[in-house]
C-alpha distance (Angstrom), angle and dihedral (degrees) to the residues before:
residue distance angle dihedral
M1 . . .
I2 3.90 . .
K3 3.83 86.8 .
E4 3.81 129.6 1.0
L5 3.80 129.1 178.8
P6 3.78 119.0 -149.2
F7 3.64 125.0 -104.9
V8 3.84 131.4 175.9
E9 3.75 125.7 -170.9
P10 3.77 107.4 -106.5
E11 3.90 127.0 -124.9
I12 3.70 92.7 -110.8
I13 3.79 117.1 69.4
T14 3.76 105.4 -147.6
F15 3.73 144.7 123.4
V16 3.76 114.2 -38.3
Y17 3.82 94.1 -114.0
E18 3.82 86.4 68.3
A19 3.79 97.6 31.4
Y20 3.85 93.2 57.2
P21 3.85 96.9 59.2
L22 3.79 92.4 42.2
G23 3.78 93.3 48.2
I24 3.84 91.0 48.5
M25 3.78 91.2 53.3
K26 3.76 94.8 45.3
A27 3.89 91.8 47.4
N28 3.76 91.8 50.7
G29 3.86 93.7 51.8
I30 3.72 95.1 -111.3
D31 3.85 114.8 161.8
Y32 3.77 93.8 -135.8
K33 3.88 99.3 150.6
K34 3.80 99.1 105.2
W35 3.80 87.7 52.9
L36 3.84 91.4 46.0
Y37 3.76 93.3 50.1
S38 3.87 91.1 47.7
N39 3.87 96.4 50.6
Y40 3.71 109.0 26.8
I41 3.78 99.4 77.1
Q42 3.79 113.1 95.5
I43 3.68 120.1 77.9
N44 3.76 126.1 -154.8
C45 3.81 124.2 -156.1
H46 3.91 138.7 158.6
D47 3.83 117.2 -67.2
D48 3.80 87.7 -130.4
I49 3.77 113.4 27.7
V50 3.75 91.2 175.4
K51 3.84 93.4 56.5
E52 3.74 94.5 40.5
K53 3.88 90.2 48.7
E54 3.77 91.9 -145.7
V55 3.75 138.3 77.6
F56 3.71 106.9 -124.7
N57 3.77 98.9 -174.1
V58 3.84 118.1 169.5
F59 3.67 140.9 139.9
Y60 3.87 112.3 -82.9
G61 3.72 117.7 -95.1
E62 3.88 126.8 -13.2
V63 3.80 97.8 -62.1
G64 3.83 102.2 161.0
I65 3.70 98.6 56.8
N66 3.86 88.7 60.4
A67 3.84 94.0 51.2
P68 3.90 111.6 141.1
Y69 3.81 87.1 -131.6
L70 3.83 93.2 64.1
N71 3.81 129.6 72.1
V72 3.83 102.7 -151.5
Q73 3.80 122.8 -169.0
K74 3.80 114.7 -171.8
Y75 3.88 120.6 -149.3
S76 3.71 133.2 -179.2
L77 3.89 113.9 -121.8
D78 3.68 89.2 -153.4
F79 3.86 91.6 55.3
L80 3.82 91.9 47.4
K81 3.74 90.2 54.3
R82 3.82 93.9 44.3
A83 3.80 89.4 50.0
D84 3.77 87.1 57.7
M85 3.76 93.7 -118.0
D86 3.75 118.7 171.6
L87 3.84 96.3 -122.0
I88 3.68 94.5 -161.1
Q89 3.70 94.2 51.9
F90 3.74 93.4 43.2
F91 3.79 93.7 53.0
K92 3.87 92.3 44.3
K93 3.77 87.8 54.2
C94 3.77 90.3 50.3
I95 3.87 90.3 55.6
E96 3.74 90.9 46.9
L97 3.73 89.7 54.9
D98 3.79 88.0 52.5
C99 3.85 93.8 -107.5
Y100 3.80 120.7 139.3
V101 3.76 115.6 -139.4
Y102 3.79 119.0 -139.7
L103 3.86 116.2 -173.3
K104 3.75 144.4 137.8
M105 3.77 121.5 -91.1
D106 3.78 137.1 172.2
E107 3.79 109.5 -101.5
F108 3.74 89.8 -153.7
Y109 3.88 86.4 84.1
I110 3.80 97.9 41.4
P111 3.82 119.5 90.9
Q112 3.83 117.7 -135.2
R113 3.77 93.3 32.1
D114 3.85 124.3 114.6
E115 3.77 92.0 -119.2
Y116 3.85 98.4 46.6
R117 3.73 108.9 139.9
K118 3.83 91.3 -14.2
E119 3.72 109.3 81.9
T120 3.83 144.0 -13.7
F121 3.87 108.9 -92.2
I122 3.87 118.3 164.9
H123 3.76 106.9 -153.2
D124 3.87 141.9 157.9
E125 3.79 115.6 -78.6
M126 3.82 133.7 170.2
I127 3.69 131.0 -145.6
T128 3.77 112.1 -145.7
G129 3.78 102.3 164.2
Y130 3.85 149.2 -21.1
D131 3.76 144.3 -137.9
E132 3.70 133.5 -173.1
S133 3.82 92.9 -74.3
G134 3.83 102.3 45.6
F135 3.72 151.1 -54.4
G136 3.85 127.5 -47.6
V137 3.89 99.9 -121.2
L138 3.85 120.6 -165.7
G139 3.76 122.5 -156.3
Y140 3.83 145.8 116.5
D141 3.78 107.3 -62.3
D142 3.83 126.9 -148.8
K143 3.75 89.5 -79.9
G144 3.74 95.8 55.2
K145 3.82 97.1 -106.5
I146 3.78 128.4 121.6
S147 3.72 104.3 -110.1
K148 3.81 138.6 157.5
M149 3.70 127.6 -128.2
I150 3.89 136.0 171.8
L151 3.77 112.1 -102.8
G152 3.82 110.1 -164.5
F153 3.81 115.6 -123.7
D154 3.87 94.2 -112.2
E155 3.82 91.9 50.4
F156 3.86 88.6 47.0
L157 3.76 91.7 55.2
L158 3.78 89.6 48.8
A159 3.82 90.8 48.5
V160 3.74 93.6 50.9
S161 3.84 96.0 41.1
S162 3.80 90.1 55.3
N163 3.90 86.1 71.5
D164 3.70 89.5 73.9
S165 3.79 92.1 72.4
V166 3.83 91.7 57.7
Y167 3.82 98.3 31.7
Q168 3.78 95.1 100.4
K169 3.81 93.7 46.0
R170 3.74 98.1 41.5
M171 3.88 115.6 31.3
W172 3.87 90.1 -174.2
A173 3.86 87.4 70.2
D174 3.78 87.6 71.2
D175 3.79 98.6 56.6
V176 3.83 120.2 111.4
F177 3.78 117.4 -176.5
V178 3.79 121.2 -162.1
I179 3.81 106.8 -161.3
T180 3.84 129.7 -164.1
P181 3.71 124.4 -178.5
I182 3.85 111.6 -129.0
K183 3.85 135.9 -177.0
N184 3.74 113.8 -103.6
S185 3.78 139.5 141.2
Y186 3.78 132.4 -125.9
E187 3.80 130.0 179.6
L188 3.69 123.3 -148.0
N189 3.85 104.6 -84.6
I190 3.88 104.5 -139.5
N191 3.82 91.5 175.9
L192 3.88 94.0 55.0
I193 3.80 89.5 46.0
K194 3.83 91.2 53.4
R195 3.71 91.9 43.1
S196 3.77 93.5 49.7
L197 3.79 92.4 48.4
F198 3.70 92.4 47.3
D199 3.86 90.9 51.4
């Protein structure tokens, strides 16, 4: 890799939108446990598990992206395209500035994913580095493990462009988060813990 940012699989096995922030903090040596214990309490699941025929069990809300140890800038992929930004150069520059890039891509174009070359599936991915051939992309592979693979620049553009087809239906497909780990402090929040348990 020309440039690669560290990532360590977090203690909590969960959906990637929570795993990414936790793994960034862990990899950068941030002591985030007091914050984790204060915030990761409430669990969300389907109202009717029998009807839905699956157990969708996850921590309530998107907690990780709001961690006090992360500086998060949110961009619109649609805006970046309309502003005629060179997406490859923009995301390379983010990595060079030690910023992780978290966005949605079509897994049809990403090897080692269940949907690779089978069907369109817009999903959360994170860029952690790049080399001369492509971006280092992190996500859950076809074995259910968080893994990194190199996605060629041409395939990357196809995977990102595929978001256009779902943009009007799913606004979340347009979000691009540029994440920088920062130093901060956090004390165990007993009042938040009590309130969360009471709720």
